[in-house]
C-alpha positions in Angstrom: -13.8 9.0 -15.9 -12.2 8.9 -12.4 -13.9 11.4 -10.1 -11.5 13.0 -7.7 -12.0 14.9 -4.4 -9.0 16.9 -3.3 -8.4 17.3 0.5 -5.7 19.6 1.8 -5.7 22.7 4.0 -3.5 24.6 1.6 -5.3 26.1 -1.3 -2.0 26.3 -3.3 -1.6 22.5 -3.0 -5.2 21.9 -4.1 -4.8 24.3 -7.0 -1.6 22.5 -8.1 -3.2 19.1 -8.0 -6.3 20.4 -9.9 -4.0 21.8 -12.6 -2.2 18.5 -12.9 -5.3 16.3 -13.0 -7.1 18.7 -15.4 -4.5 17.9 -18.0 -5.6 14.3 -18.2 -8.5 13.0 -20.2 -9.6 10.4 -17.7 -9.6 12.3 -14.3 -12.1 14.9 -13.2 -11.7 17.0 -10.0 -15.3 17.2 -8.6 -14.6 19.0 -5.4 -12.1 20.4 -2.8 -12.0 20.3 0.9 -9.7 22.0 3.5 -10.6 19.8 6.6 -11.3 16.2 7.3 -14.9 17.0 8.4 -15.6 18.9 5.1 -14.0 16.0 3.1 -16.4 13.5 4.6 -19.4 15.8 4.1 -18.5 16.5 0.5 -17.7 12.9 -0.4 -21.1 11.8 0.8 -22.7 14.3 -1.7 -20.2 14.1 -4.6 -19.5 10.3 -4.5 -15.9 10.5 -5.7 -14.0 7.5 -6.9 -10.7 8.7 -5.3 -10.1 11.1 -2.4 -6.6 12.6 -2.4 -6.1 13.1 1.3 -3.6 15.1 3.3 -2.8 13.8 6.8 -2.1 17.0 8.7 -5.1 19.4 8.8 -6.9 21.5 11.3 -9.6 19.6 13.2 -10.0 16.0 12.1 -6.8 14.9 10.4 -6.5 12.7 7.4 -6.4 9.4 9.4 -9.7 10.2 11.1 -11.3 11.3 7.9 -10.1 8.2 6.1 -11.6 6.0 8.7 -15.0 7.8 8.4 -14.9 7.7 4.6 -14.2 4.0 4.5 -17.0 3.4 6.9 -19.7 5.7 5.4 -18.6 5.5 1.7 -16.8 2.2 1.1 -16.8 2.8 -2.7 -14.4 5.8 -2.3 -10.7 4.9 -2.4 -8.3 7.1 -0.4 -4.9 8.1 -1.7 -2.8 9.8 1.0 -0.6 12.6 -0.3 1.6 14.0 2.5 5.0 15.1 3.6 5.2 12.4 6.3 7.1 9.2 5.5 7.6 7.8 9.1 6.4 4.3 9.8 3.9 5.2 12.4 1.9 7.6 10.1 2.1 5.2 7.2 0.8 2.3 9.1 -1.9 4.4 10.7 -3.2 5.6 7.3 -3.2 2.2 5.8 -4.8 0.7 8.8 -7.5 3.3 8.6 -8.3 2.1 5.1 -6.1 4.2 2.7 -5.5 2.4 -0.6 -2.3 4.3 -1.5 0.4 6.5 0.1 2.4 9.1 -1.9 4.8 11.8 -0.7 4.3 15.5 -1.8 7.6 15.6 -3.6 6.2 13.2 -6.2 6.3 14.3 -9.8 3.0 15.3 -11.5 3.2 12.1 -13.5 3.6 10.0 -10.3 0.4 11.7 -8.9 -1.6 10.9 -12.0 -0.5 7.3 -12.1 -1.2 7.0 -8.4 -4.7 8.4 -8.8 -5.4 6.0 -11.6 -4.0 3.0 -9.7 -6.0 3.9 -6.6 -9.2 4.0 -8.8 -8.3 0.4 -9.9 -8.0 -0.6 -6.3 -4.3 -1.2 -6.6 -1.9 -0.1 -3.9 0.3 2.8 -5.2 2.9 3.3 -2.4 5.9 5.6 -2.7 9.0 3.3 -2.8 10.5 5.1 0.2 7.4 4.4 2.2 7.2 0.8 1.0 10.8 0.2 2.3 9.7 1.6 5.7 7.0 -1.1 5.9 9.5 -3.9 5.5 12.2 -5.0 8.0 15.5 -3.3 7.1 17.3 -6.7 6.8 14.9 -7.9 4.1 13.5 -4.7 2.5 13.7 -4.7 -1.3 15.0 -8.3 -1.5 13.3 -11.5 -2.6 12.7 -14.1 0.0 15.0 -17.1 0.1 13.1 -20.1 -1.5 14.8 -22.3 1.1 12.5 -20.8 3.7 9.6 -22.7 2.2 11.2 -26.1 2.8 8.2 -28.3 3.7 10.3 -29.8 6.5 10.1 -26.4 8.2 12.8 -24.0 9.4 16.3 -25.3 9.8 17.0 -26.6 13.3 19.9 -25.5 15.4 23.1 -27.1 14.3 21.9 -27.8 10.7 23.1 -26.1 7.5 26.1 -23.9 7.1 25.5 -21.7 10.2 25.1 -24.6 12.6 25.6 -22.4 15.7 22.1 -20.9 15.8 20.0 -21.5 18.9 16.3 -21.3 19.3 15.0 -17.8 19.6 18.4 -16.2 19.1 20.1 -14.1 16.4 18.9 -14.2 12.7 16.3 -16.9 13.3 14.1 -14.2 14.8 13.8 -12.4 11.4 12.6 -15.5 9.4 9.0 -15.1 8.1 6.3 -16.7 10.2 2.7 -17.7 9.5 1.4 -19.8 6.6 4.0 -21.3 4.3 3.8 -19.8 0.8 5.2 -21.5 -2.3 8.2 -19.6 -3.7 6.3 -17.9 -6.5 3.6 -16.6 -4.2 6.3 -15.3 -1.9 7.8 -13.4 -4.8 4.4 -12.0 -5.6 3.7 -11.0 -2.0 7.0 -9.2 -1.6 6.3 -7.1 -4.7 2.7 -6.5 -3.7 4.0 -5.2 -0.4 6.2 -2.8 -2.4 3.1 -1.3 -3.9 3.5 -2.8 -7.4 0.5 -3.3 -9.6 -0.3 -6.7 -11.1 1.1 -5.5 -14.4 4.4 -4.4 -12.8 4.7 -7.6 -10.9 4.2 -9.6 -14.1 6.9 -7.5 -15.8 9.4 -8.1 -13.0 8.8 -11.8 -12.8 8.4 -12.4 -16.5 5.0 -14.0 -16.2 1.5 -13.1 -17.6 -0.6 -10.6 -15.7 -3.5 -13.1 -15.4 -1.1 -15.5 -13.7 -0.2 -12.8 -11.2 -3.9 -12.3 -10.5 -4.2 -16.0 -9.7 -1.2 -15.9 -7.4 -2.6 -12.8 -5.6 -5.9 -14.5 -5.1 -4.2 -17.6 -3.7 -2.1 -15.4 -1.4 -5.2 -13.6 -0.1 -6.8 -17.0 0.7 -3.7 -18.4 2.5 -3.3 -15.2 4.6 -7.1 -14.9 5.1 -7.0 -11.2 4.0 -9.4 -9.4 1.7 -7.3 -6.7 0.1 -3.8 -5.7 -1.0 -3.2 -3.2 1.8 -3.9 -5.8 4.5 -1.7 -8.2 2.7 1.1 -5.7 2.5 0.8 -5.0 6.2 0.8 -8.7 6.9 4.0 -9.1 4.9 5.6 -6.4 6.9 4.6 -7.8 10.2 5.7 -11.3 9.3 9.2 -10.6 8.1 8.9 -10.3 4.3 
């Protein structure tokens, strides 16, 4: 059973979420809070598995509360549920330790799936938000396998574009950092979109256990410890 704490300063929103989650047989709402401070206090007592967190509330907002929760109760996973989809708020919430990020116009089924995914420590991210985490020129596309050429990036004058010069034009958008094999790049791009291992396996036509192996390898190569950090790394390095 997934124990859920609802945090929103609007009682109507909390009531609607409770009604949705009460229809499931594997999620239990154990408490409600209207402020960030109350959320932290209740979480320390109730020990929820998932905290569904609004961002804009009186007093301590959702980002501050998420930071406090992840510090004082690391076992609790935070699913942000908000109206804000701008890049700054998304990145601030994920950097504070939120596991997932969902917009309030999500369907009831989307909310239930996101709560379950958050409890599994996956990264449920609204597709519109996921796109905002990736550079516009590459968002939603698979990386070019040629970028993993062991010889390194094409030099100026090579290949069909031959007129590129160092530090100019499109070369600035090429991924930087550790060189990942093509398959691991495919996994990382989909991980950054918020897909679960099962969804990645379905898209790539491989076994879920194979995806887990690739995800673990990606974590080691990037020197990160979780999916959220890997997703942010992908965004910052041109994936």
